[in-house]
N, C-alpha and C positions, 0 to 999 in steps of 0.2 A: 385617789386625794380627791373630796368634794370641795373643799374650800380652804382658802388661804388666810390666814390672821393678817390685815392691812399689807396687802401683795406689792410687792416694788414692781415700777415697768418692767424690771428684766424677768420677774418672775411671771409676768402675763404674758410678756412675749413669748417665753418659754412653754405656755399652755397654748398658744397659737401655733408655734412649730410642731407640737406633738399633737395635739388634737384637732386643728382644722384642716381641711382638704387643702392642697396647695396652688389654689386656682386664681390667687390674688398676688399682686406685687404689693403687699401693703406695705406703708413707710413706718418706721419704728416708734410709732406715737400711740399711745392708748388715750384719747378724749374720756373725758369723763364730764363734762356739763358744758352748758352753751346759753350765750345771750346775747340777742340780737346778732350781729355779724362777727361775734367772738365767742371762742372755745378755749377750753382750759383742759390740757391733759394732767396725768396722774401725778406729776412732779411740780404741778402748779404754774407750769407755763402758760402764758395768753399767746394764741393764734389770733391773727385777722383771718377769718376763714370766708374766702372769695371762690369757693368752689357750691358751696351749699348745697351740699349733698348732691352732687353732679346736678344741680339745677331742680332739686326737689324740695327744696326749702325755702319758698319765697317770702315767708313771713320771718325768716330767721330760726334764732333758735330760742325756746323757752317763751314764746309770745305770749303774751298773759291771757287774751282771748282764745286764743286755741288750746291753752292750758284747761282752762275752765270750761269750754265746751267738752274735750276729753275726758275730763272728771263728772262733769254733770251726764252726759251719755252713758260712761260707764256704770254710773251707779242708777241708770234707769233701764239701757239692755243694750246690751253690746251684738249680739249674734241671735238671729234666728231661722236664717237660711231661704231658699226664695220658694220655700212651700208655702211662704206668706207675705202679704205687703208689708214695709215699714215705713215710716214717716219721713224720715230723713231721707232714703232711697228716693220716694215720690218727687219731694221737693226739689231733689238734686236735678233728677232728670228733665223736671219741667224748666229750671233753671238753666242747664245746660242746652238744652233744644232751643229754647227762645233766643239764647245769644247767638244762635246759627240760623234760625228761620228766616231772616231775611235775604240771604245766601241761598239757602238749602230748599227752603219752603219748610212743609211740617216733617218734620225729623223724630225718631225716637232713639232709645238709648240702653246699652247693653252694658251692665256693671261686672268688671273683675278685679283684679289685685296687681296687674303690672303691664308696662308696656308691650313685654312679648305678648301677654293673653290678650290685648287689646287687640295688635295686630295678628294675631292669632283667629281671634273672631273675626276681622275683617277680610282677611283670606277666606276663610270658611261661609261667609257670609256672601262674597262675590261669588265663589263657586254654585252654591245653592241658588243664589238668585238665578242665573243664567238657566241652570238646568231644571229645576222646578217651574219657576215664573215664565222663562223666556223659552223652556223646552229645549234650548240648544246645548246639548252633551260635547259640542265642538271646543268650546272654551274652558279651556283648562289651564293655560297659561298665563302666569302672572309675570311681570315684569316691573323691575325695581330698576336701582341706579349703581354704577361702579361708585365706590366708596362711601357706599351710604352702610346705616346699622339700623336693624331693625328688630333685634332680639335674640335670644341665646335656644329656642325650641329648635325642631329639627326645621319645621317650617319658615322660621324667621330667619334662622342662622344661613339658609340655604339662601332667602331673598336678600342678605346681607352683602352687599359688594365690597367685602374684602376678604382676601383670601385667608389672613393669619387668625379669623374668626371660624373658619368654615374647615380649617387644617385638622387631619386625623376623625374626623366626624363621617366621612365618606362613604359609601356612596349617599349623594342626597338627594332631596325630590327632582324628578326630571322636567319639572314644568315651571322651572322657575328660572328666570334668563333676567341677564345685567345688561342695561343700556350704557353706552357712553356718556359723562358727564357732558353737558353743554359746555365748551370752552369761551367763549364769546356771545354779545349779544347778537342773535341772528341765526344763532347755528341752530338749526332746527332738525340736522340729522338725525339724531336719536330718535326722534317722532315716526321714523320710516320704518320702523321695526314693531311699531303698533299696526296690528291687523283686525278685519272680522273675525280672527280665532283666539285673540289676545280677550281673557275675563276681566283683569284687571290692571292699572299699573300704581306704584306704590312709590311715594316719593315726599322727602323731609322738604317742608319750605325752606328750612336751612340745614345742611347736612352738618351734623353736631361731633358726633364720634367721628365723622370723617376729614375733619380739620375747619370746621367753621367755615363752610362752601357754602356761598349764596348763589341762587339760581340768576342767570343774567337776565335782564328787564326783559320782561314779554316772555318768558320762557314758561312759565306756569299757565299763562292763559291760553297760549299755542297749544301747550300740552292739553287743557282742557276741552279746544277746540278739535284735537284731534279723538280725544277720547270720543266724544258725540259723534264724529264722523264714524269713527268703526264700532261705535256701539260697545266702547268698553268701560269699566267703571275708573274713576278716580277716587284714591285713596291717600289723603293726606295724612302722613305719620308725623302729629303733634305732641310726640310723648316728650319731647324734651323744649321744642318751640312754644306751646301752649302755656297757657295760665298767666300771660301777663309777660312773658320772658323777653318779648321784642319791642314791648311798649304798647301793643294792643293786645286784647284777651288772648287771640289766636295768632300764631304765627303768620300764616298766609295774609291776615288780613294788614300787615305791615309792609306788603310787597307793593311797590309803587305802581304795578298794575295787577290786583288782586285778581285772584279767580277762585271759584267756589269748586269744592271736592262733592263726591257723592257719599263718602264716608271720611270721618275723620277719626282718628284715635288718639288718646290722651289719657297721660298716667302721671310720673314723677311730681311736679308741682301741684296736682289736683287736690292733693291730701296735706299740703304744709307738711309733708315730712312721714304722714301715716298712710300704710301703703295701701292704694286704691288705683284702679283705670278705669276707661271707659270707652267704648267702640259708638259713635253718635253716625246715624243714617238717615239718609232721606227715607222718608215713610214707604214710598212706593218699594225701595231696595229692602226696607228692616223688615216687611212683611214675610219674608221668606223664611225667617226664622221662627219657625210653627214651633209648638211645644214641644218639648222633648230634642228639638235638633241640634242644641248647644246649652250649655251652662257651666256655672262657677258656684261650688257651695260658699264661698265667701265672697263672693263679689255682691256689690250693693250693701252690705252689713250697716246697723244702724251706726257704728262708733266711725269706720270710714267717710262714710256720708256726710254724717255730722261735722265730722271735721272740715270737708271740700266746703260744705255750705259757708262754714265760717272764713274759711280762706276765700271764696269770692266777695262775702258780705266784706273783709278788712281791705281788699282790692280794692273795692269801691269807698269805702267809709273814710279811710287813708291817702287816698289820691296817688295809691303805690303805680298806677300806669304813668302819671306824670313824673313820678319821680323815676321810675324806670328809662321814661325819655331822656330826663334831663342827665340823669348819671350816666346814660348810655353815651349822650355828646360828650361829656366829659371824658369817657373813658376813651373813645374814637379819637378825641382831639391828644389825648395823651399818647397812645400806642402810636400815632402819626410823628409825633415829637420824637419818640425813642427812635422809630425808622430813621429818622432822619439824624440823630445823634450815634446810633450805633450800627448802620451800614458797613457793610454788606452781610453782619451776622444778622440784623434784624430786616425783614423783606416787606412785608405789609402787614396793616392790622386788616381782619376781615369780621364779619358778623353785623349784626343790631342790637340795640337796646344793650339787656344784660345777658346776652350770650356773645360774646367776643372773644376773639382770639390773635395772638401775634405770631404771624411765621416768622420762622427762623430758618438759616440756612443748613441745619443737621441737627439732629436730635432734639429735642425740646426738655427731656427729663433733666438733665444735669441743672437747667436754669430752673426747674420746679423744685427740685431739691435743695438749691440754694436758699431760693425764696423760702422755704420752710424752716430752714436753720437759721433765718433770719426772721421769722415769726408772720409768714403771710402764707396762707394755704391756696394752692392753684393746682391745676391738673394740665395733661396733656391729651391733645386730641389731633388725630390723625399723624401721632409721631412726630411731628415738628412744628406741632402749634402750641403756643403757650395759651390755655384755656381761660377764662373770666367769665364765670358764672354764678354771681354773688347773690344772694338773696335780694329780694327787689327794695329791700328796706335799707339799704346800704346806702351810707351818707357821702357828700361830697369829699368830707375828710379821710373817709375810710378808701375811697377811690382814690385821692392822693398819694395815700400811704402804700396801697399797692403798687403804683407806679414807680412811687419813689424805689422802695424795694427793690423792683425788677429793672430799674434804672441802675442801681447799682451793682447787681448781679451780672446784668449785660457787660458792665463796664469791667468788672473782674475777669469775666469770662474773655472779653477782647484782649485784654491786657495779659491773661495766661496766652493766648493765641488758638483758643479752642472756638469749634464752629457752633458749638451749642453746649 
């Protein structure tokens, strides 16, 4: 069956059951169009989208500026491979590197298509830097943190600090180790595991999939010092926290005591929904990637990089960083009120800007499903956290709508005696 005339939702869901691998827990909704922070399904029902493609749609849906860019660029040039340069790629590389120059100094960009690929490139670069430029073959160990999420390739899933993502894929690489997450301010015990044989340490400025966990004050700066002491490279995984998500262009910049990495990875929001990822590295480190050492066929293609340039322009021109900070403050205040009203079910708010979550006393999925039934799309992080990652164009009224629906859902769950 190659096509269906005006397929119903049930017809489409049957196609999914028959032809898609069963690796997702997709909700029984088929979305067909979107505008701003709203999407509609095949039955014409409207939803408030507070997931933003899992933080991948900072401009929301069908932003006219991004739509024009994609149409214009597609009419000019979509793909040429990295056997040649293309103009949007070069302009984007300059734009991203200049945004980090104050912290990293001169840096250089490698483009790919996803966060996992960006993290894979960072791991390869760190290993190659030590082995070729430092002539230190001992440094093969890469450390990450319990609760982290870094991707789905063999290497990045090995560094992901959650067993559920690694289960059934072993044995995984032996050079990946997980450090305990710091529990409180001043807890520097995890840093004791970083030695002069450590190649690199990989950390998210805020653990997203791990439950919207923010490092204690001063931890990132202490981690930077420890890496300097031992010669290990520091990699910030900004796949979910980058591109304005926390109210600053880069997530680590919103930390009260910011520290700079040697390598930074980004994807998700960079293309506004178009797949694109990047690894940015200090020039001294980046020069280890000599011709032929690493590549990506579609990485940095004109369509994706033109989209990314438009995202960065729009963040600036429409004041979306300021909007993110303002809406983030409203979201934080609202989540705190929910904790007061719905204790002990609602435990605490977490996060910054428009990457926030509400920790519940049990499984968060029933609350997320109930919100969807009331027309609000949210997601789960870390099993027990209801995650908010709306487009950065979200309005105060839309934040209030999402909080109101979650308030009603939590009240209903409490009335029914459920933990979540």
